[in-house]
N, C-alpha and C positions, 0 to 999 in steps of 0.2 A: 745316120741321116734320117731314118724313120722317126727316131725319138725327137729330133729337132722339128720335123714336120708336125708331129702330133702336138708337141709342146707349143708350137707357134699357133696352131688352131685353137688350143686351149686358152692361151694367153689372149688371143683376139676376142674369143667369146666372153671370157671373164671381164676383159676391159670394156667390152660393149655393155655388159650388164651393169658395171660399176659407174661408167661415165655417161652413158647415153640416157636421154630422157624420152620415154614413150610419148610424152606430151609434145616435146619439141620435134620429134620425128613423125608425128601424126600429120595427116593431110590438113592443109590450111583451107578448110571448107568455107571460105568466105568469098563468094564470087564477086562481091562488090568492093573488095579491098577493105581498108581499115575504117572507112567512114560508116557510121550508123545514122541512117536518115529516118526521121519520124515521118510516117506517111499520113496524109489526110485521107479520110474515107467519107463515103456518103452518109455515114452514121453520126457525124459531128456537125455542129452548127457552122454557118458561114456568115460572119458579121462584117465582111469586107465592104458591103454597101449598106450603110446604116438605115437607109430608107427602104431597103428591100432585103431583109435578112432571109437566109434560107435555113430551114429547120428540119431535122429528122423527126420521126413520130415520137421519139423519146423525150423531146423538149417539153418543159413545163412552163406555161405562160404565167408571168408574175406582175403584169402591169397594174392590176387592180390592188394586189397586196401592197405593192410599193407605194402607190398613190395614197392609200389609206394610212400606211405607216408614216409617211412623210407629213401627213396632216396631223397625226398625233405628236410627232416630233416638234412641229411648229407650235402647237398648242402648249408644249412644255418648254419652249425656248431652247431646244436642243439642236446643235449643229451636226451631230453624228450620233449614231446609236449602234452599240456593239451587240451582236447576237451570236453567242457561242453555241457549240453543238451539245454541250453537256446539260444535265439536269441539276437539281439542287444538291445532288450527291456526287457531282463530278464524274458521272458514269460515262463510259464509252458507248455502251448500248443503252438505249433509253426507251421508256414507254412511248406509245404513239402520242399521248397527250403532251409530251415534252419535246416533240420534234419541231421546235420553232424555226430553227434554221432551214430545215427542209421545206417547211410550209412557205416561208418568205422568199426563198431563193430557187426552189425546185431541185436543188442538189441533195441527193439522198444518202451520200456516203456517211460512214460512221464517224468521220473526223473532218473538221473544217470550221472556219471562223468567218462570219459575215459581218460587214460594216456597211451601214447605209448613211449617206449624207444627202443634202438637198440636190446635189448634182451627180453623185456617183453611187454605185452599189458594187461591192467586191466581196469575193469569197476566197479565202486562203486555203489551198488544198496541198496535201503532200503527194509524193510521187505515185502512190497507189491509185490516186484518183484523177490524174491529169486528163486522161481521156474521158473518164466518166463525167467530169464536170462539163466538158465540151459537148457531151451528148445530152445532158439534162438541163443546163441553164440556158435561158434565152439571152438575147443580146442586150438586155438591160443590165446584165451582170458581167463584171470582169472576173476572169479566172486568174488568180494570183498563184503561180506555181512555186510554192515555197522551196527554197534551196537552189533554184535556178539562177544563173548569172543575171544580175540587173534587176531582180525582183525584190522589192523592199519588203521588210516585215510589216506587220500591221501597225506597229508603233512608229516605224520609220515613215510609213505612208501617211499616218495622221499628222505628223509634225511637218512633213514636207510641203512646201509651197509651190512645187513644180506644177505647171499648168497642164502637163500631160497626166491624165487621170490614172494611167498605169503606174506612174511614178509617185504621185502625191495627191492628197485630198484637197490641198490648197484652201485650208480653213483660215478664217480670219483670226486675228489676235483675240485672246480671251474666249475662244470657242468652248462650248459646253458639250462634253462627250457623255452621252447617257448610257446607263447599263443597269441591269437587274442585279442587285448585290447577292442574291441567292445563287446566281448561275456563274459568276466569275470568281475564280479562286483568289485568295489573298495574294498569292505570288504573282498572278497575272495583274491584279490591281496595282501592286507595287511597281511592277515593271512599266506599266503605262504611266503612272505618276512620276516615276524617276525620269522617264523619257521627256515628259512634258516640262518638268522642272529644268532639265538640262537644256531644253529648247529655248526656254526663257520668254515665250510669248504669251504666257498666261492660260494655256489650255488646261482645262479642269475636268476631272472625272466627276460625274453628277449622277448619283443613284436615283432610281425611280421606285416608288412604293408599289406601283402596279406595272407588270411587264407589258410593254407597248405592243408586242406581237400578239399577246393574249387578247388585248382589246380588239385588234384587227380580226382575230381568229374566233372571236367569241361565239358567233352564230353556230358553227359546226365543229367546234373543238371537241375532240374525243375526251372521254373521262377515263380515269384509272380503272383497271380491272378490279373485280371484287371476288376473286377466286379464293377458296379456303387455303390455309397454310398446311404444309406437310411437315410432320415431325420426322427427322432423320434419325433412325435408331443408332445406338452405339456400335452395333455390329458393322455399320458403314463408317462411322466417324472415328471410332477408336478412343474417343474422350468425351465425357459429358460436359455440358456447359459449366457445371460447377467446377470441374477440374481445370477448365480454361481460365476461369475468373479468380477463384480463391482457394481451391483445395490444394494445399501445399504438400499433400502426400503424393502428388503426381511427380513423375521424374522430370517434368518440364516446368519452366518458369510460368507462373501465373500472371495474369494481367495486373492484379493488385501488387504483386511483388515488383513488377517493372514500373508501376506508378510510384511506388515508394522510392525507387532509385532516383526519380525526378522530383521528389517531394511534392507530387501532385495529389490534390484532394479529389479530383474528378478527371475522367478521361471521356472526351466527346468522340463518339464514333459516328461518322457520317456515311462512309462507304457501304453500299448495300451488301456487297459480298462479304465484308468483314462482319456485319451484323448477322447475316445468315450463318456464317461459319461459327461465330461465338455461341449462338443460341441453338445450333443444330436444327434450324428451321429453314424451309425452302418455300418459295412462292412462285407465282406466274405473272407478276406485274410487268416484267421486262421480257420482250421477245427473245427467245433462245437462251436466256440466262435466268436461273431459278431463284430470283430475288423477290423481295416484297418491299414496298415503299415504307421507310422507317428511319428513325434516328435512335441512338442509344446514348445514355450517360451512365458510366460505371463509376460510382463513388466509393470512397473507403467505407461508407456506412449504408449505402443504398445502391440499388440497380434499377434503372428506369428504361423501359422500351416504349418509344412513341410510335404508334402503329397507325398507318392509314386504314380506314374502315375497321376501327377497333371494335365497334359494336358487332359487326358480322364475323370478325376473325378471332376475337378473344373467346373462343369456345371453352367449354369445361375441360376438354382434352388439352387445349393449349395452356390454359391456366394451371392445370395439374402438372404439365411438363415444366413450366416455369416457376412452379410453387408460388403462384400469384394470389391464390385465394387467401384473403385475410393477411396479406403481406405487410409486415411492419418492421422486419429485421434487416440486417445487412446482407443476408445470403439468399434472398428471394427477389423476384423480379416484379416490380410494379408496372402495370401496363396503363399507358395514358394515350389520349388522342394525339394524332400527328401534329395538329396545329398548336398544341401547347408548348412545343419544343423551344422555339426561339424566345418566348416569354420566360420560360423556366431558366433558360441559359443566361439570360440577362441578369436575373436575380442571383443565380449561382455565381456568375462571373464577377459580380461586384464585391464578393466577400470570400471566395474560395480560390485556391490555385488550380487553374483549369488547363489541362493538356489537350490541345487539338492539333491536327495535322496542318502542315504548311500548304496542303492542297485543299483544305477546307474553304468554304465560300467566304467572301468578304462579309456577308451577313453574320456569320458566326464570329469572325474576327472582331468586328466592331462591337460585339456584345460582351466581350471579355475585357476586364480591366487590364491595362498594359502591364502594371506592376505584378499582376497575378497570373500572367500568361506563360505557359510553356508551349512554344510552337515548334514542334519537331515532327518528323515522320511518325506515323502511327505504329505502335509496337505490334499491332496485329499483322502487319504486312509480312514480317519474317516468320511469325508464329504460324501463319496460314500457309506460306509458301513452302516451308520445310515439312513435308508430309510425314506423319507418323507411320509406323509399320502397317497398321490397318489400312490407312489411306493408300499407301504404296501398293499393297496387294490389290486393293480395289481398282486402282488405276491400271495395273497390269491386266486384271480381269477385263476391264472395259476395253483396253486396246486389243486384247485377244478377240473379244466379241465383235468389235468393229472390223478386225482383220478378216474374220470368217465372213462377215456380212459383205464386205467389199469384194472379196474373191468371188462370192456367189453372184454379186452384182455384175462384175466384169465378165463372168461366164455367160450371164444373160445377154449382155451387150454383144459379146462375140458371136453368139448364136444369131442375134438379130443382124449383125453385120454380114455374116456368112450367107444370109438369105435376103439381102437387100433387093427390093423390087427393081431398082435401077441404080446406076452409078451416081446419079444426082440425088438419090435418097428420096424419102417421103416423110414430110413433117408429122404425118399421122402414124407413121410406122416406127420411126426412131428419131428423136430430137433431143435438144438440150433439156427441155422441160420433162419429157417422158423419162429420161434417165434420172433426172433429179427426183421425180416422184418414186421411181423404183428404188432409189437410194434410201428412201424412208421405209418402204415396204420390207426390204430385206433386214432391216434392223428391228422391226416390230415383233419379231419372234422372241426377243429377250424380255423377260419379266421386268428387269430393272430399267428398261428403256423408257424415258419420259419425253423424248423429243430431240430435235437437232440442237447443236450448240451454236449454230449461226446459220444464216441463209446460205444454202449450198451455192457454190460458184461452179456452174456447169457451162463451159465455154468451148465452142468448136471454132477452129481456125482463128480468124482475126479476133473473135470475141475473147479468146484466151489471152490476148495481149492486154486486155483491160483487167488490171490486177485484181480488183474487187468487182468484177462483172456480176450482174444479177439478171438472169434470163427472165423474160416476161412474155406475155402473149404477143406483144408487138415487136419483140426482138428475137423470138425463138426461131431456130433454123434446124434443118435436118443434120444429123450426124452421119458422115459417109467415110469412104476410104480416102478422100481427097485432102485431108488436113489433119492437124493434131487435135486431139480432144483432151481437155483438162477438167478434172473433177476435184474440187476442194470441198470436203464435207466433214462433219463431225457430229458427235452424239453427246447427249446428256443421259448418263445412266446414274442410278442411285449410288453406284460404287465408283464413279469417275466420269471425267469429261475427256473427249477425244477431239483430234483435229488432224486430218490426213489428206494428202493430195497426191494424185497420180496423173501423169500425162501419157496418152497412148497415141499411136498412129496405126490405123488399120489398113493402110495402103503402102505406098512407096514414099518415104520421107525424102526431102531435099537434103543436099549436103549440109546446108546451114542448119536445118532443123536437127539433123543427126549430131553435128558437132556441138551445137548448143546444148542439147539434151545430155550428151556425154559429159561435157564440162560441168554442167549442173550436178550430175550424178557424182562426178569426181569430188567436187566440193562437199557434197552431202556425206560421202564416205569419209573424207579426210576429217571432217568436223567430229563425227561420232567416234572416231578413233583417237582423237587428240587427248593428251594428258595435260593437266594444269595443276597449280598449287593454290593454297589458300591465298587470298588477297588479289587473285586474278578476276577481272571483270569480264562480262560477256563481250564488251566492246574490244577487249584485248584479243579475243579469239575469233571475232567476226571475220577477219581477213582470211582465215584458214579456208573458209567455205568459198570465198570470192577468188582466191588466187588462181585456180584453174581457168576461171572466166577472164580475169585480168590478163592472164598469160597470152590471150589472143584478142584483147580489146573489147571484152564484153563485161557487163555488170547488171545490177538490178537495183530498183529504187524502193526497197523495203528492208526491214530488219531480217536477219537470218534466222532468228528464233525468238519465241516469246514464252513466258511462263504460262502454265495452264492450271486452272483450279481443280479442286476435287468436288465434282458436282456443283460447280460454281462458274465463274467467268471463264470463257475460253481464252481470253487474254488476261493474264494475271502478272502483276509486278511483285516485288521490285527487282527480280533477277531475270534478265533477258539476254539475248545475243545480238548486239548491235548498239547503236547510239541512242539510248533511251534516257529521258530525264529522270533523276532521282534513283538510278539503279544502284544495286548493291553487289558485292563480290559473289562469285559462285560458291554454293554450299551444297553439301550432300542432301539428298531427299527432295531436291527441287525438280519439278516436272516441266520439261521444255519441249518446244518443237525444233526441228532441224529442217529448214525450208528455203534453200537457195533457189533461184530461178533465173529466167531470161525471157524478155518480152520484146518482140519485133512488131512495133505498131502497125496495124493494118494487115498483119500477116499471120503470126502465131504467138502463142505464149506457152512457156514451159515452167512448171514448178514441181518439185519433188519434196514432199513433206512427210516426215515421220515424227512420232512422239517418243521421247527418251527421258531417262531420269539420271540425275547426277549420283554417282556411286563412288566409293573409295577405289583408287587404282592400286593394282598389285605391282609394286616396283622392287627392285633389288636393293635400292638405297633410299634413304630418307634424309635429305639435307635439312639441317637446322630443326626447327619445330614445325615445319610446314606439313600440312596434310595434302596428299596428292590425290587427285580425282580424275575421273573420266566419265563417259556416258554409257549407259546400257540401253540399247534399242528395244522398244516395246512393240511398235507397230510392225506387222508382218504381212505385207502385201507385195507381190512381185513388181519389179520394174519392167519396162518394156524393152526386151532385147532387140526388137526391130528398130529402135531408136539409138542403140548404143554402138559406137565405133570402138570395139574392144582393143584395137591397136593403140588407142590413146591411154588406156588404163595401165597402171603400174602393176607389177606382180602382187604387191600388198593390197592394192585395191581389188584385184581379181580374186585374191584369197578371201577377202571380206565378202565380196559379192557371192561367191560360191557358198561360204559358210552361212550367209543370210538366207540364201535360197534353200539350203538344207534345213534350216530352222523352220522355214515356211512349210516345207513338205512334212516335217515331223510333228510340228506343234499345231498347225492349222489344217493341214491336209485331211486328217481323219474326220474332221467335222464338216467338210464341205459337201454340198450336193453334187450330183453327177456333172452338171455343167461347170460348176465352179472348180471341181477337181481337174477336169479336162483342161480348162483354161490355165489353172495354176501350174499344172505339170508342163504345159507347153511353154511357159514363161520362166521356168526355174531349172532348165537343163544346165549341167555343169559346163563351165568354160575353162579351157586351158590357155595358159599364157604362151605367146609366141613372140620371137624377136627376129630382127633381120640382120644378117651378117654378109656383107659384100653381095647384096641383092638376093641372097638365099634365105628362105624362111626356116627358122629353127623352133622347135617346141622343147618342152622339158625333157622328153625322152631322147631327143637328138643330143641335147647338151650332156645328158648322163652318158650316152654312148661315146661322145667325143672325149669326155673326161676319163672314162674307163680305158679307152684306147691309149690315151696319153700316159696314164699310170702304168698300164701294161708295158708300153714301149720303154718306160723308164727302168723297168725291171730287167729288160733285155741286156 
C-alpha cells in the first residue's frame, strides 16, 4: 500500500512537470481583460477642432515652411512633392544638413516619409513613432500610421481620388509628382512609377535639379561638419583595405573577385558605412555614427574615393594610408572632390559595366547605361556583416565595457533612489536627462570610447511607451519609485558598437507591468537559446520572442533584433530578426540585438535588449549538409527581479537566468565600483524553480525527496 501511495505521488509530480505549462498556470495579470486600449495623454496634439487645435510644448509649428514649399511647387508646376528621410547615401541616421523631412514637418524620428500637395501634408511613420508623431507634428500634418488597418501606403494615397485626405491625395489626371533624384532609391522610384502606370491617369514622377526644401531652408540650413578623419588600425579591423579590395592572399573573398563573378568593370559604393569599412576610416559627419560624407568607385584598374572637404581631410597621413600620393596604378586610391562623383559616373556608365545596389539613388541609376548595368545588392553588405575574428573579439570587449559601465550606472541610480527627497521626486535630483548624462560619464573611463551609438532613450513611466522617445528640457521628468524606468543606450568604441536596454521599477509594480516584463524576458531568453540551420531567415525566428507575449494577447510594433556594425552603424543589414526588406539568411559571425518589448500607451514601456553573436551550435546530429547555429550572449547586465513573476518561467528559462547571473558575477563583478557591485549582487541572486501540485508548492528538493521515497518503497 505504501508503495502505491508513493508511486502515485511520483506519477502525479512527473505528469505535472511534463504536461503543465508554467505560462498557462501563471496569473492572468490583465485587470482590463483582453482589450488593449491606446490612451490619449496631454502630451499629444488635439486636432478635433481645426480652428482651435491644442498643442503640447513638443509641437513644431510648420505654417511658414509649408507655405514657402507650396510656392516653390507652384513655380515648378508640381502637384505633389516627396520628401524622404534619407540623404543621398540612403542613410538611416543623417547629418543635420540633410534633415529635410524634420525641417518641413517637425517630426524628428529616424524613419518617415513626407508628401506635400496643394491641399494636404502627410507623414508615413512606422509603429515605433506613432506617439512621437502626434507629439511633434502640428495639425497641418496628417500622421499616416503604416501597417494599421485602413491606412494607405504613400503610393496608394497618391493615386487615390478619395476626397477624405486620410484616404487619398485626390490629385488631378496627369499630376506631376516632384522629387529629388539623389534622395529616392531606384526601387522606390520604380514602385511609384509602376503604381502610376497601373492607375492609368497619367501621374508622372518629375525630378527636380534643386531640392525644393533646400530652397525654403536656405537662410539657416546647417553645413556639413569638417572634422578630420580617423585611421582605424588593423589591430581593430583585422584586415587592411588592400586585403578587402584586391589582395587574394587573404582567406576571404576580395571585392574585385566578387566583381569578376558579375563581369563588372566597376563597383559603385554609396553607403557611408560600407565606405568607412572598406578603407578603415572613420569620421564625425553623422551624429552617433562614425561616417564621413563620400562616394567610392572600385574599378578593375583603379580605385577612387570622392570625399567631402577633400582639401581639409586629405592630409599627408590619410594619403599615406590610402597610398594616394602619385597614384597611377590599380592598387592605390585616388582622392577626388565629392561633387565630381555624378559626372564621373555618367562618363563611366556609358562605356563600362557598372555594378550598383538596388538601394542606390535614382540619380545614380539614370547615369548608367541600361545595357551595362548590374543592379544587385552590394557585395559589401555580407562582407561587413560577417565579422572576422578580430572584429568578433573587439565586439565582445565592447560589450564587456558597456556592461561594466551600466552596472555602475544603475548602482548610482539606486543610491539616488534610496535617498529621494520625496516620493514625487525632484527633477534637479534625479531625472531622465540626469541619468542620460550619467550614462555618458560612466563610459568615458574607457580609452576606446568615442561617443554614443545613438541618442539615449531615457523614459520614465508613460514616456517609456514612446518606443523611440527622446527626452528634452521641455519633456524631462523626475524618476521615482512610482513607475517603470527604461534606458536604451549604446556606445561607439574603436573596437565595437553596442546597444543595450534595461527596464527597472524602484517601487511596487502593478500586476500588468510585472506580467508584461516577465513575458518580454521569456521571449528574450527563448530567442537566445534557439537553434536554427542555414537558410533560415531572421523573420523565421522572430515569432519565438513574441510567443510568450502572444500567449496572453500582447505584442510590440518593432523588429525583434537588428544587425550591429563594428564601430559603424548601430543598425546594420542585411541580417536582422523580424520583417525587414532585403534581408539575408542567418550566418555565423553576425552581431545582432535581442530586444522584445511591450508598450502600454500613456502608462509604461518595457524593452529588454542584449547584444549577441551568431555562433555554430553543438548538436549530436547534423542532417544533410546544413550548418546549425545558435546565439552567444555578450551583454552582461542584470534584469530586474522586482519585475519578474518567476512562476511564469519554465525550468529551462530559470536555468538560463541563473547561469546568466553567474556570468555577470564572475565576468563583470570584479571590475565594478562599490555601488555597482552592491546593486549587481542584489539583482543576481540565484532563483530556484517551484511548481504547484494540488495546491501545495514543491521545489526541486521536495521532488527529489518524493522520488527517493518512491524508489525506496519499491525496494520494500
